[in-house]
C-alpha positions as CSV (number, residue, x, y, z in Angstrom):
1,M,31.4,68.3,76.6
2,V,33.3,67.4,73.4
3,G,34.5,64.1,75.0
4,V,30.9,63.1,75.9
5,S,29.6,63.7,72.4
6,Q,32.5,61.8,70.8
7,F,31.9,58.9,73.2
8,I,28.2,58.9,72.3
9,S,28.9,59.0,68.6
10,Y,31.4,56.1,68.9
11,K,28.7,54.1,70.7
12,Y,26.3,54.7,67.8
13,I,28.9,53.7,65.2
14,I,29.6,50.5,67.2
15,L,25.8,49.9,67.5
16,I,25.3,50.4,63.8
17,C,28.2,48.0,63.0
18,L,26.9,45.4,65.3
19,T,23.4,45.7,63.8
20,L,24.8,45.2,60.3
21,I,26.8,42.2,61.4
22,L,23.8,40.6,63.2
23,T,21.6,41.3,60.1
24,E,24.1,39.6,57.8
25,L,24.4,36.7,60.2
26,A,20.6,36.3,60.3
27,N,20.5,36.3,56.5
28,H,23.1,33.5,56.4
29,V,21.2,31.4,59.1
30,H,18.0,31.9,57.1
31,S,19.6,30.7,53.9
32,A,21.0,27.7,55.7
33,I,17.6,26.8,57.2
34,I,16.0,27.1,53.7
35,I,18.6,24.8,52.2
36,L,18.2,22.3,55.1
37,Y,14.4,22.4,54.9
38,T,14.4,21.7,51.1
39,S,16.8,18.8,51.5
40,I,14.6,17.3,54.2
41,T,11.3,17.7,52.3
42,R,12.7,16.6,49.0
43,P,11.1,13.3,48.1
44,I,13.3,10.3,49.0
45,A,12.8,7.0,47.3
46,T,12.3,4.1,49.7
47,A,12.2,0.4,49.4
48,R,8.5,0.6,48.8
49,F,9.0,3.1,45.9
50,F,11.5,0.7,44.2
51,K,9.2,-2.3,44.9
52,L,6.5,-0.5,42.9
53,I,9.0,0.3,40.1
54,D,10.1,-3.4,40.1
55,E,6.5,-4.5,39.8
56,E,5.8,-2.3,36.9
57,N,9.2,-2.5,35.2
58,P,11.0,-5.7,36.3
59,A,14.8,-6.0,36.1
60,S,16.5,-8.7,34.2
61,R,19.9,-9.7,32.8
62,Y,21.0,-8.5,29.4
63,K,21.4,-11.1,26.7
64,S,23.4,-9.9,23.8
65,R,21.6,-10.1,20.5
66,K,23.1,-10.3,17.1
67,R,22.9,-6.6,16.0
68,L,25.0,-4.4,13.9
69,E,25.3,-1.9,16.7
70,P,25.5,-2.8,20.4
71,M,22.7,-1.5,22.7
72,E,23.6,1.5,24.8
73,C,22.5,2.8,28.2
74,T,21.6,6.4,27.5
75,V,22.0,7.4,31.1
76,C,25.7,6.5,31.4
77,L,26.3,6.2,27.7
78,S,28.1,2.9,27.8
79,N,27.2,-0.3,26.0
80,L,25.2,-3.0,27.6
81,E,27.2,-6.1,28.2
82,K,26.0,-9.7,28.4
83,G,24.9,-10.6,32.0
84,E,24.6,-7.0,33.2
85,E,21.4,-6.2,35.2
86,I,19.1,-4.1,33.1
87,R,15.7,-2.5,33.5
88,N,13.3,-2.4,30.5
89,L,10.7,0.3,31.0
90,K,7.1,0.2,29.8
91,C,8.1,2.5,26.9
92,N,10.6,-0.3,25.7
93,H,13.7,1.8,26.5
94,T,16.4,-0.3,28.2
95,F,19.0,1.0,30.7
96,H,21.4,-0.4,33.3
97,K,19.3,-1.0,36.4
98,A,21.6,1.1,38.6
99,C,21.6,4.0,36.2
100,V,17.9,4.2,35.7
101,D,17.1,3.6,39.4
102,K,19.3,6.6,40.3
103,W,17.5,8.7,37.6
104,L,14.1,7.6,38.9
105,Q,15.1,8.4,42.5
106,Q,16.1,12.0,41.5
107,D,13.4,12.6,38.9
108,S,10.4,14.3,40.5
109,E,8.1,13.1,37.8
110,V,9.4,9.5,37.8
111,T,9.7,9.3,34.0
112,C,11.9,7.6,31.4
113,P,15.1,9.5,30.9
114,L,14.8,9.2,27.1
115,C,11.1,9.8,26.2
116,R,9.8,11.2,29.6
117,S,6.9,8.8,29.6
118,S,5.6,7.9,33.1
119,V,7.2,4.8,34.7
120,L,4.4,4.3,37.3
121,P,0.6,4.1,36.8
122,E,-1.3,7.4,36.9
123,E,-3.1,6.7,40.2
124,I,0.2,6.2,42.0
125,M,1.7,9.3,40.5
126,V,-1.3,11.4,41.6
127,K,-0.8,10.2,45.2
128,L,2.9,10.8,45.0
129,K,2.4,14.4,43.7
130,Q,-0.2,15.0,46.4
131,R,2.3,14.0,49.0
132,R,5.0,16.2,47.5
133,N,2.6,19.2,47.3
134,N,1.7,18.9,50.9
135,N,5.4,19.2,51.8
136,Q,5.3,16.3,54.3
137,V,8.6,15.7,56.0
138,Y,9.9,12.2,55.4
139,D,10.7,10.4,58.6
140,G,12.3,7.3,57.0
141,S,9.3,4.9,57.3
142,D,7.7,3.3,54.4
143,E,4.3,4.2,55.8
144,E,5.1,7.9,55.2
145,I,4.7,7.4,51.4
146,I,1.0,6.9,50.6
147,F,0.6,4.6,47.6
Protein backbone atom coordinates (compact mmCIF):
# COMPACT_ATOMS: atom_id res chain seq x y z
CA MET A 1 0.00 0.00 0.00
CA VAL A 2 2.84 2.39 0.83
CA GLY A 3 4.47 1.67 -2.52
CA VAL A 4 1.28 2.56 -4.43
CA SER A 5 0.82 5.87 -2.58
CA GLN A 6 4.47 6.82 -3.22
CA PHE A 7 4.08 5.95 -6.89
CA ILE A 8 0.95 8.13 -7.15
CA SER A 9 2.63 11.03 -5.32
CA TYR A 10 5.63 10.84 -7.70
CA LYS A 11 3.26 10.92 -10.67
CA TYR A 12 1.63 14.08 -9.30
CA ILE A 13 5.01 15.73 -8.69
CA ILE A 14 6.09 14.88 -12.23
CA LEU A 15 2.75 16.12 -13.58
CA ILE A 16 3.10 19.41 -11.68
CA CYS A 17 6.68 19.88 -12.93
CA LEU A 18 5.63 19.18 -16.53
CA THR A 19 2.74 21.64 -16.17
CA LEU A 20 5.11 24.35 -14.91
CA ILE A 21 7.56 23.68 -17.76
CA LEU A 22 4.80 23.80 -20.39
CA THR A 23 3.41 27.02 -18.88
CA GLU A 24 6.86 28.63 -19.03
CA LEU A 25 7.32 27.44 -22.60
CA ALA A 26 3.92 28.84 -23.57
CA ASN A 27 4.90 32.22 -22.05
CA HIS A 28 8.12 32.28 -24.10
CA VAL A 29 6.29 31.36 -27.30
CA HIS A 30 3.67 34.05 -26.61
CA SER A 31 6.41 36.67 -26.09
CA ALA A 32 8.13 35.62 -29.32
CA ILE A 33 4.84 35.88 -31.24
CA ILE A 34 4.21 39.39 -29.88
CA ILE A 35 7.73 40.50 -30.86
CA LEU A 36 7.33 39.01 -34.33
CA TYR A 37 3.87 40.54 -34.81
CA THR A 38 5.01 44.03 -33.81
CA SER A 39 8.02 43.82 -36.13
CA ILE A 40 5.77 42.79 -39.04
CA THR A 41 3.10 45.43 -38.43
CA ARG A 42 5.58 48.22 -37.77
CA PRO A 43 5.32 50.67 -40.64
CA ILE A 44 7.93 50.10 -43.32
CA ALA A 45 8.99 52.91 -45.62
CA THR A 46 8.70 51.99 -49.28
CA ALA A 47 9.85 53.49 -52.54
CA ARG A 48 6.50 55.33 -52.71
CA PHE A 49 7.06 56.75 -49.23
CA PHE A 50 10.47 58.16 -50.21
CA LYS A 51 9.09 59.41 -53.51
CA LEU A 52 6.61 61.53 -51.54
CA ILE A 53 9.38 62.78 -49.29
CA ASP A 54 11.49 63.64 -52.36
CA GLU A 55 8.57 65.56 -53.90
CA GLU A 56 8.08 67.63 -50.75
CA ASN A 57 11.75 67.90 -49.70
CA PRO A 58 14.04 67.34 -52.71
CA ALA A 59 17.65 66.24 -52.24
CA SER A 60 20.56 68.24 -53.63
CA ARG A 61 24.34 68.53 -53.39
CA TYR A 62 25.92 70.64 -50.67
CA LYS A 63 27.76 73.73 -51.87
CA SER A 64 30.07 75.13 -49.24
CA ARG A 65 29.29 78.70 -48.33
CA LYS A 66 31.67 81.17 -46.81
CA ARG A 67 30.65 80.97 -43.16
CA LEU A 68 32.50 81.28 -39.93
CA GLU A 69 31.27 77.88 -38.77
CA PRO A 70 30.74 74.89 -41.07
CA MET A 71 27.21 73.51 -41.37
CA GLU A 72 26.57 70.31 -39.42
CA CYS A 73 24.21 67.36 -39.89
CA THR A 74 22.53 67.10 -36.49
CA VAL A 75 21.67 63.44 -37.02
CA CYS A 76 25.25 62.14 -37.37
CA LEU A 77 26.90 65.26 -35.90
CA SER A 78 29.45 65.59 -38.70
CA ASN A 79 30.11 68.60 -40.90
CA LEU A 80 28.56 68.83 -44.35
CA GLU A 81 31.23 68.63 -47.03
CA LYS A 82 31.10 70.09 -50.52
CA GLY A 83 29.41 67.73 -52.99
CA GLU A 84 27.68 65.53 -50.38
CA GLU A 85 24.04 64.66 -50.98
CA ILE A 86 21.82 66.61 -48.59
CA ARG A 87 18.13 67.07 -47.92
CA ASN A 88 16.77 70.48 -46.96
CA LEU A 89 13.43 70.01 -45.21
CA LYS A 90 10.51 72.46 -45.39
CA CYS A 91 11.51 73.83 -42.00
CA ASN A 92 14.89 74.87 -43.53
CA HIS A 93 16.93 72.35 -41.55
CA THR A 94 19.58 70.59 -43.62
CA PHE A 95 20.94 67.06 -43.10
CA HIS A 96 22.85 64.39 -44.98
CA LYS A 97 20.25 62.69 -47.18
CA ALA A 98 21.11 59.20 -45.90
CA CYS A 99 20.96 60.31 -42.25
CA VAL A 100 17.59 62.07 -42.45
CA ASP A 101 16.07 59.34 -44.66
CA LYS A 102 16.97 56.73 -42.05
CA TRP A 103 15.43 58.99 -39.36
CA LEU A 104 12.24 59.47 -41.38
CA GLN A 105 11.95 55.73 -42.00
CA GLN A 106 12.08 55.01 -38.26
CA ASP A 107 10.13 58.05 -37.02
CA SER A 108 6.45 57.17 -36.68
CA GLU A 109 5.40 60.82 -37.02
CA VAL A 110 7.66 61.57 -40.06
CA THR A 111 9.06 64.78 -38.58
CA CYS A 112 12.23 66.85 -38.69
CA PRO A 113 14.78 65.45 -36.22
CA LEU A 114 15.57 68.94 -34.98
CA CYS A 115 12.28 70.87 -34.66
CA ARG A 116 9.80 67.97 -35.04
CA SER A 117 7.76 69.79 -37.71
CA SER A 118 5.95 67.54 -40.18
CA VAL A 119 7.84 66.62 -43.34
CA LEU A 120 4.78 65.53 -45.35
CA PRO A 121 1.49 67.37 -45.93
CA GLU A 122 -1.25 66.91 -43.34
CA GLU A 123 -3.60 64.90 -45.62
CA ILE A 124 -0.87 62.33 -46.30
CA MET A 125 -0.04 62.10 -42.60
CA VAL A 126 -3.71 61.48 -41.74
CA LYS A 127 -3.88 58.56 -44.19
CA LEU A 128 -0.58 57.17 -42.93
CA LYS A 129 -1.79 57.32 -39.31
CA GLN A 130 -5.08 55.65 -40.27
CA ARG A 131 -3.16 52.82 -41.87
CA ARG A 132 -0.96 52.42 -38.80
CA ASN A 133 -3.97 52.53 -36.45
CA ASN A 134 -5.68 49.78 -38.42
CA ASN A 135 -2.58 47.59 -37.88
CA GLN A 136 -2.57 46.44 -41.46
CA VAL A 137 0.14 43.93 -42.19
CA TYR A 138 2.58 45.14 -44.84
CA ASP A 139 3.00 42.66 -47.69
CA GLY A 140 5.77 44.51 -49.52
CA SER A 141 3.69 46.12 -52.26
CA ASP A 142 3.45 49.86 -52.77
CA GLU A 143 -0.33 49.53 -53.14
CA GLU A 144 -0.50 48.57 -49.47
CA ILE A 145 0.29 52.12 -48.38
CA ILE A 146 -2.70 54.35 -49.05
CA PHE A 147 -1.55 57.85 -49.94
